[in-house]
N, C-alpha and C positions, 0 to 999 in steps of 0.2 A: 504494500500500500504506500509506504513512504520511501521506498528505495533503500539506500544504505543508511540505516539508523541504528545506533548502538542499542543492543537488546536491553540494556539496563534502563534506557530512557523510555521504552515503549509503554510501560505502565503509567507514565505521567502524561502521555499524549492521548487526548480524548479521541475516540473513534465514534462519531455520531453522524447521522444523516443530515444533509443540508438540502433544503428545498429551495430551488431557484425559480423565480418568476420572470417570464419574458413578456414585458408589457406590450410589445408589438404583436404578440401572438394571442393576446387575450381578446375575446370578442364580446364578452358580457361582464361589465364592471359592477353590476348591481350586487354582486356577492360581497363586495368590499364595503365595510361600514365605517371606515376611518378615512382620513384625508389621503391615504395612499391611493384611494380611488381617483381623486383629481390628479395626483401626480402621474399615475399610470395612464390615464386618459390623455393627458398632455403629451407624455412621452410617446404614446402610440401615434399621435397626430402631429407631432412637432415638425415633420417634414412636408406637411401639406397644409398650407395656410388657410385654404378654404375649409377643410375639415376642422381645423383648429377653431376657426371663427364660428362654425356651426355648433361645435361642442360647447364653446364658451357661451354662446347666445341661448342655447336650448336647455341648458342644465342650470337650474337655480342654485345648485350647490357651489357653483363657481362665483357666486356673488358674495360669498363669505368663506374665504380660504385663510387659514391661519398663516402667520408670517413665516414660520419654519417651513411649511409646505411650499410657499412661494419661493423661498430661498432655494429649496431643493429643486423646484421646477427651473429656476434660473440656472442652477448649476448643471443639472443633467440634460435639460432640453436646449440649453444655449440661448435662452431668452434673456431679456434685460428689463424685466418688469421693475419699475421703481417701487421701493419699499420704504415707507415712512417709518422710522424707528419707533415713533410714538404709537403707531397703529398695531394692534394685535391681529386684526382681521382685515384682509384686503379684498376688494371687489375686483376679481380677475377680469370680468367682462369690461369694466370701465378702464382698468389698467391696460388691457389689450388694445382697446380703441385709442387710448392716449398714445400708446407706443406706435400704433399705425399712423396716427396723425403727425407725430414727431418725425417719423420716417418720410412721410409725404412732404413735410415742410423742408426737411434737409434735402430732399430730391429737388424741390423747386429752387432752393437756394443754389444748389450745385448747377442746375440748368441755367439759372440766370448768370452765374459767374462764367460758365463756359460760353454762354452766348456773347457776353461782352468781350471775352478773350477772342472769340471767333471774329467779331466785328473789328476789333483792333488789328487782328492779323490781316484782314482784308484791306484795311486802310494802310497798314504798313507795307503790304505788297504793292500798293499804288504810290509808294514813296512819300507818304504824308508824314508830317512831323507830329510830335506829341501835341503841340498847340492846335494844329489843324484837326487832329483826331478828337481832342477834347471838345473843340468847338462843334465838330460834326455830330458827336454823340451827346452833346450838352452835358458834359461831365467836367469835373475839375481836373486840371493837369496833374495834381497830386495823386488822383485815382488812376489816371491813365499811365503815368510814367513808369511805375514798377511793372505793369503788365507789358508795356511797350518794350522795356529792357529785357524782360524774361523772354518775350517772343523773339526779339532780335537775337538773343543768344541761341535760339533754336533754328536760325536761318540755315538752310533754305527750306527745311521740312515744315516748320511751323505747326507741329502737332499740338492741337488744343489741349488734349489730356496731359501731355508731358509738360506743357507750359503751366497748366493748372497745378500739377504735382510740384513743380519747381516753386511756384508761388506759395503753396501751402508749406513746403519744406522751409523756405526762407522766412515765412511768417512764424513758424515754430522756433526758428533760430533767433529771431529778433527779440 
């Protein structure tokens, strides 16, 4: 059972059965009476956002989940649900919606930043100066200049994503 173990130690090593549960293989969670039910349901649906949304919206048990279970869900399912240290019970439905909305907002902001980079690159390719681009885009030169410089350093490719990454990296260093 244990391979090469000193015979004298064997009496001190417990030999008992361990029951393992595979949440992704469970089809009926109604047999679980504790918060392990919510944890297992989330784990089963963690890779399918639509199913996760459906589970969270259709099961009232997710409106009152204890903090420890939410922490376990964050750990094992890779979610990032905000947990207020003062709260003992979390409304997972509300938290999931808030997380989705934050993701949408971050996506919009990223899209806007990449759009302005793209516009600056187009103007740069037409040999326009920082002042001309700022005037055309109705932005301050202080906003345009760092993007202009980053884009210029990527010449001749002007890869918008790489320019964005460079700007983000420089922002973190500043």
